[in-house]
N, C-alpha and C positions, 0 to 999 in steps of 0.2 A: 112743223116738225113735232113728232111725239117725243115725250121725255121718257125714253126707254134705255135700259142699260143691258146690252148683250156683249159682254166682254170677249166671248170666244168666237166672234165672227171671223171668218178667214180673211187674211190680208197678206201683205208682203213685208219684208224687213227693209226693203231698199229705200223707197221714198224718192225716187227720181221721177222726172216727167214720163219716162218710159222705164219701168223697173227692170233691173238686170234679170236675165233668164234664170240664173242660178239661185235666185231668192224666191221664186214664184211659189214654191211648195211649202214655205215656212209659215206657221201661224204664230200669232202673238202669244208670248208666254210671260207670266208674272206681270201682266199689265192690266189687271182687272180694275184697280182704282183709277188708273189713268184713262181707261176707256170710259168709265162712268163720268169722269170729269169732262171729257169731250162731249159726251151726250148731254150733259147739263148745259154746256155752252150753246149747243145747237138748239136745245129746247128753249132757251131764253131768246135766241134769235128768232125762232119760230113764233114766239109770242110778240114779236115786233120790237124787241129790244136790240141794243148793240152790246155784244158780249165778246170778250177777247180771251184767248188761251195761248200760252207760249210753252211748247214742249222743249225742255232744255236737257242736255246730256251729252255725253261723249259721242264722237262720230262713230256711226255704225251700230249704235245701240237700239235702233228701232223707232226713232222719233218720226221719221217720214212714214213708216208703216202705220203708226198710230194715227197720224193725221189723214192718211189715205183711207183708213177705216172710217174716220169721221165724215169725210166728204162723200164717201160712198153711201153712207146712211142719209146724209143731207139730200143727195140726188134722188135716193129712193123715196124720200118724203116730199119730193116735188120742189125743192129749192134749186135756185141757180147755183152753179159751182164754178169757182175759179181756182185753178192750180197754177201757181207762179213759181218757177224754179230760180232761186237766187243765184245759182252758178251760171246759168245761161241767159238770165233776164228774159225768159220767154215761158210760155206755158199753154194751157188750153182753157177754154170757157165752154161750159155745157149749160144750155138753156132749153128746157122742154125736151130733153133727150137728144138735142142736136149739139154735137161737139165741133168746135172750130179753134184754130190757132189763135193765141193771144199774144200781142206784143205791146210794149209800153207806148210805142209811137201811135198806136191806134186805140189806146186805152179809153179815151174820152168817148169815142163813138161806141165802142163795144160795151162799155159799162154805163151807158145812158139809161135813164128810167124807161125810155121807150123800148130799149133792147132787153132789159131785164123784166119789165112788166111788174105786176103786183106780187112778186115772189120775194121771199127772203133770199139773201145771198150768203153762201158759205165760201169765204175766200181764204185760201191757205197760201202763205208765202214760205216756201221750203228753203232752208238754209239762209235765213234772213241776215245772218252775219256776213254773208258774201255780197249783199246788196249795198251799193253805195248810198250815201246820204242824199244825193241829188235824185236818184231813182225813187227812194222812199218818199222824198218830199213831193214827187210827182204823183205817186200811186195812192198814198194814204188819203189825201183830200178827195180824190175821185171816189174811193170806196166809201168814205164817210158821207159823201154827197148823195148816195143812193140807199141810205140806211133807213128810210121811212118805213119799210115793210119788214125790217129786221136784218141785222148784219152779224154774222159770226166771223170774227177775225182769228184765224189760226196761224200760228207761226212755229217754225222749228229753228232752234238755235243750238249749234254745236258748242261744247265747252271749248273755250279758247282763252288764252291769257293775253292776246294782243289788245292793247288799250284802245286802238281805233275801232276795232270790231265790237268791243264791249260798249263803246260809246254809242255806236250806231244802234245796236239792238236795245240799249237801255231806254231809248225813246219809246219803244213798244210796250215795255212792262209798266210804263206810267199811264197807259190807256185806262179809261174807266172800266170798272168791273172786269179786270184782267185776272186770269188764273195762271199761275206758273205751275207747270206740270213737270216734275223731275222724271227723267227717263234714264235709269242707270243700266249697268251690265247685268246679265243674268246670273243667278246663283247656281250652285252646283246641281240642285235638283232640277231646275229648269233646263240647264245644259243637258242633263241626262235625257229629259223628254225630247229635246231638240235632236239629240243623237238617235234616239229610238225612232223618232218620226222620220228620220232621214231615209231609212228604208222602211218598207211597209210592215215588216214583221220583226219580232224580236229574234227569230231564228237567223235572219239575214245578218243582223248586227252581230250576233254571237259568232257566226262563221267568219265575219270580217275581223272581229276582235281576235279570234284564234289565229287567223293568218298574220295579224300584226304582232303576235307574240303576247297578246293580252288575254286575260282569262275570261272576259265576258263584257257585256255592254256597259256595266258600271265602270270597269277599268278603262274602257275606251272613252267613256264620257269624261272621266277624270282627266285622261290624257288630253282630250280636246280642251277642257276647261283650263288646264295649266298652260296650254299653248296660246290661248286667245283671251284669257282673263274673263270669260263670260260674255265677250262682245259677240252678239249673234251674227253680225255680218262677217266678221272674221271666222267664226265657227263654221258658217255655211260654206265660205270659200275654201276653208281648210278641208272639210269633208268632200267637197266637190273635187278638189285636186287629189287628195290622198286616198279616197275610196272610190272615186269615179262618180260621174253625174247620177243623180237620183232619178232613175226611170223605172217604171213598173216592170219592164222586160229585162232589165240589165241584171246579170248575175253578180253577186257580191264579189268584189275584188280585194286583193290583199292591200294592207296599209302600206303606202309608200310615203316617205318624208317629202315635204314640199321642196320644190327646186327653185333656185334663183331665177327670177324672171317668170315664175309660174303665176297661176291665178291668185294664190294666197298672198304672194309678194305684191302683186299689183293692187290688191284690195288694201294691203297695209299702206301703200303709197297714197291711195285715195283717202284713207282715213287721216293720214298726216296732212294732206293738202287741205282738208276741211277743218283741221284743228288749229290752223293759224300758223303764221311764220315762226313765232317764238317756239312753239312745240316742235315744228318741223326742223328748225335749226338745232334745237337741243337733241333731237333724235340723231341728226347728222353728227353732232359732236360725240355722242355715245358710240355711234358706228365707227368713227375714226379711232377713238381711244380704246375701245374694246374693254378688256379686263382692267385696264388702268383708269377707267372713267371714274371721276369723282366730281362733285358739284363745282369745286374751285378749279379743277383741271379743265372741265368743259368750259367754264367761264373764260379762262385764260386762252384756250384754243379759239373760241368764237369771239373773243374780245367783247364779252358781255358781262354785265353785273351778275353776281351770284344769285341775286333775287330773281332776275329774269330766268335764269336756269332753273331755279326752284319752281317757278310758275309753269315753265314748260314741262318739267318732270311731273308735276301734279296732273296736267292734262294727259300726258302720255300714259300715266298709270291708270287714269280713268278710261282711256281708250282700250287699254289691255295690250298695248304694244310692249310695254316694259313692266317688270316687277321690281320696283326699287330703281336701281341703276342698270339693270341687266335686261336685255331683250329676252322675250319669252321663247323665241325660237331662233337658232343660229342663222337661218336664212334671211332674217330681217336686216341684219347689218350689211351684208354684201348687196342686198337689194336696194337699200337706201343709198349706199355709196355708188352703185352702178347707175343710179338715176341722175347723178351729178355730172356736170361737164368735166372732162379730163383735167382741165386747168385748175378747176376748183378743188378736185381731189388732190392733185399734186401740192397745191398751196397748203391745204390743211394737214397733209401728212408731213410735209417739211416743217410746218409750224409746230406740229406735235412732237417731232423729233427734237427740235430745239428746246421746247418747254420741258420735255421729259428729261433731257440731258441736264438741264439747269437744276432739276430737283433730285438728280442722282439716281434715276431709274436704271433698271438692269439693261445691260448692253443688248441682249436679244430683243427686248421690247423696243428700244430705240431703233435698232437695225431694221425691224419690220417696217417702220415708217419710212426710213431712208430708202429701202428697197421699193416700197410702194411709190415713193416720189421719184425714184431713179436719180437720187442725189447722194453725193458722198459728204457734203457739208464741210469740206476742208479737212485739215489734218486731224482734228478731233473726231470727225466722222469716220475717217479711215481707221483710226485706232479702235473706235467702238465697233465698227464692222468686223475687224479682224478678231476681236475678242468674242463677238457674237457668233462668228463662224466656228470658232473653236468650241464654244459651248454647245452649238447645234450638233456638231460632230460627236461630242461626248455623249449627247442625249440620243444619238442615232437618228437625228433629224437631217438626213443627208440632203434632201431636196432643198430644205431651207438654207443649209450651208452653201449649196451650189448657187442659189440665188444671190446670197450675200457676196460670195467670192466673184461671181460673174460681174456684179456691179463694180467691185474694186478693180478687177482686171481691165475694165473699159475706162475707168476714170482716174486710177492712181497715177500721178505724175512720176513716181519713183520707178525707174526702169528695173532695178533689182527686185524691188518688192512686187512689181507686176509679174516678173518671171516666177518668183516664189508662189504667187497666187495661182498662176497657171498650173504649176506643179500640184498645188493643193487641190485644184479643180480636178485634175487628172486622177489623183489618188482617191478622192471622194467619189468620182464618177465610177471608179472600179467597183464600188459597192453594188451598182446596178447594171453596169455595162462595161465589161473589160475591153471590148473592142473599141468603143468610143473613148475610153480612158487611154488606150494605147495611142490613138490619134491625137488626143489632147496633150499627151506627154511629148509627142513629137513636135507639136506646136511650141511647147515650152522650151524644148531644146533648140528649136530653130530660131526662137526669138531671144535666147539668152545672150548676154553681153559680158565682156571681160571686166566684171566689176567685183568688188570685194564682197564675198558672200559669207553670211554667218554659217556656222557648222550645221545648224538644224536644217536650214533651207537647202544647203548643198547636199546634206545627207539624204534628205527626202528625194531630191531630184535624182541623185545617182543611184540610190537603192532601188527606186522604181524603174530606172533605166535598166538596171541589172535584173530586176524581176522579169522584165520583158526580154531578157537574154540579149540585150544590146551591148555587146562587148565594146565595140569601138565608140558608139555614141556615149556610153557611160564615161569612158576615159576623156573623150572630147569635151563632154559637159564639165568634167572636173577642171580641165585646162581652161575652159572659158570662165568658170565661176571663181577661180582663184589662181594667182600666180604661184610659182614654186615656193614652198613653205620654208625651205632651208637651203644651206649651201650644197647639199647633195642633190638638189633639184626635185625633191619629193613633191608631188602634186597632192592636192586635196583628195584625189582619187585613191592614191596609195595609202594616205593617212586613214581615210574612211574605210578602206578595205581591211586594214589591220584592226581598226576598231570593231568592224563587223565580225571579223574572225574571233576576236577576243570575246565578244558577247555570245557568238553562236558556236564556235568550235574550240573555245577554251584555251586560247593562247598557243595552239599547236602549229598551225600552218602560217606561212608568210607568202606574199607574192613572189614570183620567180624573178630574181634579180636580172636586170638587163633585158627583159622582155616585156611585152605588153602584159599588164596585170591579169592574173587568172582569178576570177571572182566566183563565189557561189552564185549560180544562176539556174534558170529553168533549162534543164537539158535531160530529156528522158534517159533513164538508166544510169546516169553518172552526173552528179551535181555537187557533191560535197568534197572538200579537199582536206585530207589528213596529212599531218606533217611527218617528217622523217623521225624514226624512233618510236612512233606510235602507230600501230596497225589499225585497220578499219574495224577490228573487233575489240578495241580497247574498252572494256566494260565500264570502267570508272568514268571515262569521258562520256560514253553514251548514256549512262544513268543521269549525269548532270544535264545533258541535252534534254532528256525526258523531263527532268525536274523543271527546266526552263519552259518547256512546252506546257506542262501542267499549270505553271504560274502565269502564263501569257494570255491576255485577253485580246480578242481581235480588234485591231484598230488600223487606220491607214498606215501608221508608222511601224506597227509590229508585223503586219501581214507578210512583207517580204522575208523577214527573218523567220517567221513561223513556217512558211513554205520551205525555206532553205533547211531549217532544222528537221522538218519531216523527211526531206530528201537525204539528209545526213543519215537518219535511221535506215532508210530504204537501202542506201548504198552500203550500209554496214550489216547487211543480211537481216535487218529488222523491218522489212516492208509490212509485215502483219501488224507490228506495233505502230508504225507510221499510219497504217490504214485505220487502226482503232482511234488514234488521236484525231485523224482527219475527219472521221465520221462524227465525232463529238463536236468538232469545230464547225462542220457543215450543218449540223442540227442547230447550233447557235446562230450561224449566219442566216439560216432560214427563219428562225424565231425572230431575229432582228430585222427581217424584211430586207436582206442584202443579197439579192439573187446573183449579183456579180461575184461577190465573195464565194457564194455557194458554188457557182460555176468554176471558179479557180480551184476550189478544193476538190470538186468532182474530177477536174482534169488531173490534179495530182494523184487522186485515188486511182484513176485509170492507169497511171504509171506504176503505182504500187501493186495493182492487180497483175500487170505485165511481169513485174519482178518476181511474182509468185507463180507465174504460169497460168494465171486465171484469165485466159484470152476472151472468153465470152463475157465475163464480168467487166473486163477492161473496155471492150467495145461498147457495152451498155452504158458504162459510166461516162465515157467520152461523148456518146450520143446524148445522154442526159445533160451534160455540160453545154453542148451545142444548143439544146432545146431550152435551156434555162435562161438564155440571153439572146440578144439580137446579134446573131453571128454575122461577121463580115469576112469574106474570103481574102481580103487584102491585109489581114492582120496576122501577126505572129501567134496570137492566141489561137486562131483557127488552125494555123500550121501545127501547133502542139497537139491539138485534138486529132488532126489528120494523121500525125505520126503514130499516135497510140492506136488508132483504128486500122491503119495500114499494117502495122505489126501484128495486131490481133487477127485481122482477116487472113493475112498470109499464113500464120501458123495454124489457123483453123481450116486451111485449104480453100478458102473462099477467094480465089485469085481474081475473079472478075470484079468483085466489089473493091478489092484492094487496088486493082488497076484503074478503076474509075476515079478513085481518090488521087492516085498519082497523076492522072491525066489533067487534073484541075490546074489552072495557072497558079503560080506562086508570086507573092509580092517581091518587088526589087529589094526590099529591106531584108529579106531572108538571107541573101548572100553575104551580108556583113554581120549576121547574127550568129551567136553560138547555137541557136536552134537549127541552123543549117546542118550541123553535124548529126543531130538526131534525124533530120529528114533524109540525109544521105544514107544513114545506117538503115532506115526503114526501106528505102529504095533498093539498097544492095541486098537486104534480106529477101525482098520480093523477087529480085532478079535471080538470086541463087535458087530459090524455091521453084522458079518457073523455067529453069534450065538455060539461063543466060549468064554463065560465070564471067565472061569477058567484060560485059557491062557492069556486073556486080563488082568486079575487081577495080574498075575505074572509079566507082562510087566510093569504095573503101579507101582507095589511094587518095582520093580528094579529101576525105576526112583527115587523113594523116597530114596532108599539106597544110590544111587550114589550122588544125590543132597546133602544129609546130609554129606556124606563123603567128598565132595569137598567144603562144606561150602557155597553152592549156593541155599539153600532151602528157597526161598522167596515166600510165598503163594500168595502175592498180584501180583506178576509178573509171577510166574510159577505155575498156579493152577492145578497141576497134581492130587491133591486130589479129585477134582470134578469128573474126569473120574474114579479114583479109587473107589469113592463112588458108581457110577453107576454100576461098575463091582461087588462090594460087594452086592448091592441090587439084582442084577441078580442071584447071587449064594445063596442068602438068608441070608447073614450075616448082619442083620440090625443093630446090636450093633456096629459092626466094621464100618459100613457106617456112623452111627451117630457120632462116635468118629472122623472119618476122616473129615467130614464136619464141625465139631465143631472147629478143628484146622484151617481149611480154613477160617472159619468165623471170627477168631480173627483179621484178617488183612483187614476187610471190609472197615474200614475208610481210609485205604491207597491204596485201590484197584481202578482200573478204573471202569467206569460204566459197561463195558461189563463183567468184572470179578464179580462185585457186582451182576449184573443181573443173571449171570450164577449160582452164589452161591445161590441166593434166589430160583432159579428154582430147584436146587438139594435139598435144605432144604424142599421145598414143596413136593418132592417125599416121604419124611419121615413123612409128616404131614397128617392130615385127616380133612375132612369137611371144615368148614369156615376158619380154619387156613391155610389150603392148598390154598384155593381160594385167601385169603388175600396175602399170600406170592407170589403167581403167579401174582396177580395184581401188586404188588410191583416190581416183576422181569420184567414184561412187561414195566412198567413205566421207570425203569432204562435202559433197553435195547433200548427203544425208543430214548434215548439220545445218544446212542452209534452208531458205524458204523457197528456193527456185525448183519447183516440181518439174518444170519442162526440161531444164538442163539436166536434172537427175534422170529423167526418163531417157534422154539422149545418151547419157553415159551408160545407163543400164542396157540399153539396146545394143550399144557397141560392145559392152562386156559380154552380153549373151552371144553376139556374133563371134567374139574372140574365143569363147569356150566352145562354140560349135566347130570353129576352124581347128581347134586342138583335139577334137574328137569326143568332148564331154557333152554328149547330147542332152543328158538329163539336166545338168546345170544350165546349159544353154536355154533349154525350154523353160525352166523355172524362172530364170532371170528375165528372159524376153517377155514372159507373161506379166511379170511385175512391171516391166517397162511399159507394156501396152496399157496396163491399168492406170499408171500415172499419166501417160499421154492422153488417155481417154478422159481422165478427170480434168485435164487442161483443155479439153475439146480440140486437141491438136490432131485433127483427122489425118493430115498428111503423114505425120509421124506414126500414127496408129497403122496406117496402110503399109508403111515401110517395115514396121516390126512384125505384123501379122496380117499379110494380105488377105482380103476377103472377109474379115470379121467386121460386121456392122456394129456401130455403137449401141443400137437397140438390143442386139444379141449380147453384147458385152454387159449391158446393164442388168440383164437377167442372170448372167453367169458370175460376174465379179462381185464378191461379197467382202465386206469390211471385217476387220479383226473382231469388232464387237459382235459380229454374227456368231462367232464360236462360243460366246457366253451362253447361248441357248442350249448347248450340248452338255451332256454329263461327261465326267472324266473318261469313262470307257468309250463313249461315242467319239470324243475328241481323238483318242488314240487310234481308233479305227479310221476316222476321217483323215487323219494325218498320213497314215500309211497308204490308204487308197489314193489320196491326193498326190502322193509321190509316184504313183503308177503301179503299185504292187497289186497282184491278183487277190481274190478273196481267199484262195487256198493259202497263199503266202502269208497273208495277214493272220489267218487262223493259226497257222503254225507258229508265227512269231509271238502271238499274244496268248497261246495255249487255249484257243477257243475252237469250237466246232465251226465248220463252214456255215451251217444254218444260223448259228448265233451271229456271225459276221453279217450275213444277209439281213437278219432282223435289225441289227444296229444300223445298217445302211438305209433300210426303209424309213426308220425314224429320223435319221440324219437328213435324208432328202426332204421329208415332210417339214421338219423344223426350219431348214434353211431355204425352203422353197425352190429347190433345184430339181432338174429332171433326171440326172444320172451321174455317172462317174466323171464325165468331163467337167461338170460344174465344180466338183471337189478339186480336180486338177487345177482349174483356174483360180479357185479360192486360195490355194497355197502358193500362188505366185507372189503374193504380197504378205503372207503370214508364215513365220517360222514357228512351229509349235513344239519343237523338241523340249523346250524348257517348260512347257505348260502341261505336259503329260504327268501322270501320277506314278508311272512305273519306271 
């Protein structure tokens, strides 16, 4: 063998008997002195001497690659070469270019002087620390016996703190003329060269770095270095997995983080296996404890001396798996844990929970170990888990809270607490999935027992039952959870109802005596209950409700009250204010990754849009709510969305779409729910619109029966009699219609302006002549102060018809046009057709202009536009304004251009919604 030193000869980083494919393209970096040392050992053997070299360093740092380079040189120089893998106790022997399998059982024959001839022998034992003392005792004497023509003994030994492995390999370093060659991790500059060489050009690396959000190859190299600590084997596996295999034809791919069970994780496990049991166990302890890992804590967990933990940490840091006490990449911990038998994982997590509890660790930290072990650890564990669940909820970690509560629900021996846990699970589940939450709540109600409940648990169960509009279930739950509280027989339900009203509606209402309690609950168009003596427009009360909304944060406990408070505003002619609050809350829910809350708020917003006559918006919001969660057709949440969409499609004249929704089956639970009243109302409205008043009458009558039976018949808030009256008029029962509207009218002083206006409109249907016109004028005036554009359009349409019947054609035309405009804004196409048959929405869009449009005109132009819009001729306008006809025509030309209309008809439509007498200058 010649004594030459060529440190940049190509080789591999792997060093196995058959090197892994992913390492084949890597060359040795920062190994010049080590290569020269190997060459000197080979040169001495070539001179007929016995020379020994041992490459020592962390697993994966290139020791095998270094030795492979040496034996390749030896083979090229004509030496016999033996490669023996300490892990498999086998290898190959090459003599005169012929390679054959080598085993210890046949070592004497294969390594005889006759087999080797007069050649020097280069023998490499890879991973010598894995070879047992018996095997070494058999192999070394054979090698030494054929050293007459020169022998180079080459060994690789991984850094390990295991005493038995150190003892075995220490025999080797006492060989004569031995050289110990340290092989450490790569530095930053060598890592950069490794990354650059991974793809053939700097351009490819730059494009990959850009895709990873990094600014260039230097940043990518730094990222790789930080994740593997300069370990070349880990770096190679990392790039192979995260950038794609290095092939000349492969296009650069984007950086993707390594996955659990991927190539990078598997190489991590390989490095740990080669680093000895002490290091591997220490890594396992770090993986179990996570952020709470400390030397003494790992020692307690593993039941090892702290000095052993420190030795293991030293090796792990050399390998590049950890930096201090923390894994360099998050995927390492689950990969290490996943490689353990399930029983071992359970044992360690349970042990960790006990040890952390003993030192006063945070509940959330302890709970994670109990959940991982699927153990509650007795009464102290249950207490810790409950506290941890509360902390997780407060931090918006809903999934973690559900995992914790799920464990309690299955293992808590306390029947009452288990029920409370199921309620908590349902409430938290609503953050992501209202439909599943509804089913979970039913499970909690079904499993509840007549035990003494604390007010907090009972309140949460009942308020969430009421949130789902379960009138009877809420009362039954209260009866199950607590016996009568006093001599009057008040149940916890009535007590909680009063407390809820006090918080939400400011001491005004009370449950109806002697009847099933009436609670604030989800019910489209009528949800809030105002007490006698205070109308729905009580400004002071409503301002306090708004203040409470502004100061409320979304939580499982506040959500039912928030939704009810929003509906209080909507029922009090403030749906636009409720919508504004709901939008802000929906944004917050989306920011906090709570799609279930977002869906609940969208559903409420659909109701508020209906209350304003925004049918297209209502349908879109209800559809968005359905798309935001995993909708189930057997839930009341789905029924609520259907109600909003049926009402919207009906008023928009999309009867087929509404009919398809009505044809869907409904869950049995609907019939005992307050939500059935809203469903019956939507069905009745559809039947009225499609010419089936008899069946509509049956639907509205059923509303009255159920509302009376449940004690929730509040005409000021649930004006079902108005629609009943319309159906009675359609079927010709005028006496029944008068009786129904008379009952509805008794609550006018406590009704909102929208309900008052609607009631006056229905009264007018039963009146004649001047009385009808007067009632309709009063209705229009009331509705002008409400947010209900649709009901205002209906009242205006009826008023226009009344004026027409009285012979006032000009007023009739003006009012009807204004009604058409409002109806078109609501996308109420059926009403538009009823008001002005044949006018298409697209035509109306080009003709109907807002009041703001008049701001484009001068004062003189506005005067002309006003008179022409009232139907006067150019000559009449000229005479009235003391102008020439030519001047009027010039004004009209400019007016048409500024307003973008085609002629006089556009001005006539414009003044259906704008009265400009007070805006003129003359």
